[in-house]
SERO-4910 file (N, C-alpha, C, O; in steps of 0.05 Angstrom, whole numbers):
BEGIN
 pado doro    nc1    nc2    nc3   cac1   cac2   cac3    cc1    cc2    cc3    oc1    oc2    oc3
  Unk    A   1279   2230   2276   1284   2203   2283   1314   2197   2283   1329   2205   2266
  Unk    A   1323   2181   2305   1348   2173   2307   1354   2143   2304   1339   2127   2316
  Unk    A   1372   2135   2289   1378   2107   2284   1407   2103   2287   1423   2122   2284
  Unk    A   1416   2078   2293   1444   2070   2296   1452   2069   2266   1437   2061   2247
  Unk    A   1478   2076   2263   1492   2073   2235   1501   2043   2235   1518   2033   2251
  Unk    A   1488   2030   2215   1497   2001   2213   1520   1999   2197   1526   2016   2181
  Unk    A   1535   1975   2202   1557   1969   2187   1551   1951   2165   1544   1928   2168
  Unk    A   1555   1962   2141   1550   1949   2116   1576   1945   2100   1580   1924   2089
  Unk    A   1594   1965   2099   1620   1966   2085   1641   1961   2105   1661   1950   2097
  Unk    A   1638   1968   2129   1659   1964   2150   1659   1935   2159   1639   1922   2160
  Unk    A   1687   1926   2166   1688   1898   2171   1678   1892   2201   1677   1869   2210
  Unk    A   1672   1913   2216   1663   1906   2243   1632   1898   2243   1616   1904   2225
  Unk    A   1626   1886   2265   1597   1878   2267   1580   1899   2274   1556   1898   2268
  Unk    A   1589   1920   2289   1572   1940   2297   1589   1964   2306   1613   1961   2311
  Unk    A   1578   1986   2307   1592   2012   2318   1583   2016   2347   1591   2036   2359
  Unk    A   1568   1998   2359   1559   1997   2387   1548   2024   2397   1554   2033   2419
  Unk    A   1530   2035   2380   1513   2059   2385   1534   2084   2388   1526   2104   2399
  Unk    A   1557   2083   2379   1574   2106   2380   1572   2122   2355   1585   2143   2352
  Unk    A   1556   2112   2335   1551   2126   2309   1521   2127   2305   1509   2106   2301
  Unk    A   1508   2149   2305   1480   2152   2301   1474   2169   2278   1489   2188   2271
  Unk    A   1451   2164   2264   1441   2180   2242   1415   2193   2253   1397   2180   2263
  Unk    A   1414   2219   2249   1393   2237   2258   1379   2247   2235   1391   2262   2220
  Unk    A   1355   2241   2230   1338   2250   2207   1318   2272   2217   1299   2267   2231
  Unk    A   1326   2296   2207   1309   2319   2214   1312   2343   2194   1334   2348   2184
  Unk    A   1291   2355   2189   1291   2379   2172   1305   2374   2142   1322   2389   2132
  Unk    A   1295   2351   2131   1306   2344   2106   1338   2340   2105   1350   2343   2084
  Unk    A   1349   2335   2128   1377   2328   2131   1382   2302   2146   1367   2294   2165
  Unk    A   1402   2290   2137   1414   2265   2155   1438   2276   2167   1455   2287   2154
  Unk    A   1440   2274   2192   1462   2283   2206   1477   2258   2219   1464   2241   2231
  Unk    A   1503   2256   2215   1519   2234   2228   1529   2244   2252   1544   2264   2251
  Unk    A   1523   2232   2275   1535   2238   2300   1552   2213   2312   1543   2191   2317
  Unk    A   1578   2222   2314   1599   2204   2322   1606   2213   2351   1616   2235   2356
  Unk    A   1601   2194   2370   1601   2200   2398   1581   2222   2403   1557   2219   2399
  Unk    A   1591   2246   2412   1573   2267   2420   1575   2291   2399   1566   2313   2404
  Unk    A   1588   2286   2375   1592   2308   2358   1579   2302   2329   1581   2280   2319
  Unk    A   1567   2322   2317   1555   2320   2291   1579   2323   2272   1590   2345   2272
  Unk    A   1587   2301   2255   1611   2303   2241   1606   2305   2210   1624   2311   2195
  Unk    A   1579   2300   2202   1574   2302   2175   1542   2307   2170   1525   2299   2187
  Unk    A   1536   2319   2149   1508   2326   2145   1503   2323   2113   1519   2331   2096
  Unk    A   1480   2309   2109   1472   2306   2080   1445   2320   2077   1426   2314   2091
  Unk    A   1444   2340   2058   1420   2354   2051   1406   2335   2034   1417   2329   2012
  Unk    A   1385   2326   2040   1368   2307   2023   1360   2316   1997   1365   2303   1976
  Unk    A   1346   2339   1998   1336   2348   1970   1357   2356   1951   1351   2353   1927
  Unk    A   1380   2366   1958   1401   2373   1938   1422   2349   1936   1438   2348   1917
  Unk    A   1423   2330   1954   1441   2307   1955   1469   2319   1959   1488   2308   1947
  Unk    A   1472   2341   1974   1500   2351   1979   1509   2344   2008   1494   2347   2027
  Unk    A   1533   2336   2010   1544   2327   2035   1563   2347   2045   1577   2360   2029
  Unk    A   1566   2351   2072   1586   2368   2083   1599   2351   2108   1584   2341   2125
  Unk    A   1624   2348   2108   1638   2336   2130   1652   2358   2146   1667   2374   2136
  Unk    A   1647   2357   2172   1657   2379   2190   1686   2371   2200   1699   2389   2212
  Unk    A   1695   2350   2196   1724   2344   2203   1725   2312   2206   1705   2298   2208
  Unk    A   1749   2302   2204   1753   2273   2207   1759   2265   2235   1754   2241   2241
  Unk    A   1769   2281   2253   1771   2274   2281   1790   2250   2285   1812   2249   2276
  Unk    A   1780   2229   2300   1797   2206   2306   1794   2185   2285   1778   2187   2267
  Unk    A   1810   2166   2287   1808   2144   2269   1781   2128   2270   1770   2119   2250
  Unk    A   1770   2126   2294   1744   2115   2297   1721   2130   2282   1703   2120   2268
  Unk    A   1725   2156   2288   1703   2174   2275   1704   2174   2243   1685   2174   2228
  Unk    A   1731   2172   2236   1737   2171   2207   1722   2145   2195   1709   2147   2173
  Unk    A   1724   2124   2209   1708   2100   2203   1678   2104   2200   1666   2095   2181
  Unk    A   1667   2118   2220   1639   2124   2218   1632   2142   2195   1611   2139   2182
  Unk    A   1648   2161   2189   1644   2180   2164   1645   2163   2139   1628   2165   2122
  Unk    A   1669   2145   2136   1668   2129   2111   1646   2114   2108   1636   2113   2086
  Unk    A   1636   2101   2129   1613   2085   2125   1589   2100   2117   1575   2092   2098
  Unk    A   1583   2124   2131   1562   2137   2124   1562   2148   2094   1541   2148   2081
  Unk    A   1585   2158   2086   1589   2168   2060   1583   2145   2039   1569   2149   2019
  Unk    A   1594   2120   2043   1589   2099   2025   1561   2090   2024   1550   2084   2002
  Unk    A   1549   2089   2047   1521   2080   2046   1503   2102   2031   1482   2095   2021
  Unk    A   1510   2125   2030   1495   2146   2015   1505   2147   1986   1494   2163   1970
  Unk    A   1523   2133   1978   1534   2133   1950   1555   2153   1943   1559   2160   1920
  Unk    A   1570   2162   1963   1592   2180   1959   1618   2165   1961   1619   2145   1974
  Unk    A   1638   2175   1948   1664   2163   1947   1679   2170   1976   1679   2193   1986
  Unk    A   1690   2150   1986   1703   2150   2013   1727   2132   2014   1728   2112   2029
  Unk    A   1747   2139   2000   1771   2122   1999   1789   2125   2023   1799   2106   2034
  Unk    A   1795   2151   2030   1815   2151   2052   1813   2182   2063   1799   2199   2051
  Unk    A   1824   2187   2084   1824   2212   2100   1829   2233   2079   1811   2250   2075
  Unk    A   1850   2235   2065   1857   2258   2048   1838   2262   2027   1833   2285   2020
  Unk    A   1826   2241   2014   1804   2245   1994   1780   2259   2006   1768   2277   1994
  Unk    A   1772   2248   2031   1748   2257   2043   1752   2287   2051   1733   2302   2048
  Unk    A   1776   2296   2062   1780   2322   2069   1780   2339   2044   1768   2361   2045
  Unk    A   1791   2330   2023   1792   2346   1996   1765   2350   1985   1758   2372   1977
  Unk    A   1749   2329   1984   1724   2328   1973   1699   2339   1988   1680   2349   1976
  Unk    A   1700   2338   2015   1675   2344   2028   1678   2364   2052   1658   2374   2063
  Unk    A   1703   2370   2058   1706   2391   2079   1709   2418   2067   1728   2421   2051
  Unk    A   1695   2437   2072   1697   2464   2064   1717   2481   2079   1712   2488   2102
  Unk    A   1739   2487   2068   1759   2502   2084   1753   2532   2077   1752   2541   2055
  Unk    A   1748   2546   2101   1743   2574   2099   1767   2590   2094   1786   2586   2109
  Unk    A   1769   2609   2074   1792   2625   2070   1792   2650   2093   1772   2662   2100
  Unk    A   1816   2655   2101   1818   2678   2119   1828   2702   2102   1848   2700   2088
  Unk    A   1813   2723   2102   1821   2747   2086   1835   2767   2101   1842   2788   2090
***
């Protein structure tokens, strides 16, 4: 099922279908424009953010995180807490 991300915490009236939530396979995926930018594993309640991208996409990510009960203060905090950096060995 695909639904539009509503604005509850953001001051805008709408994201105008530029942010969608896809519910499939026990995951909620946030799609900003044409890119999956975050995924919430429902059974474990673990979240992964793939990147913060543009300022508008960051707004979408912040809204999604806050609606799901996660901390979303700013870009630096989101990148530190939710983006897994792969080490190159």
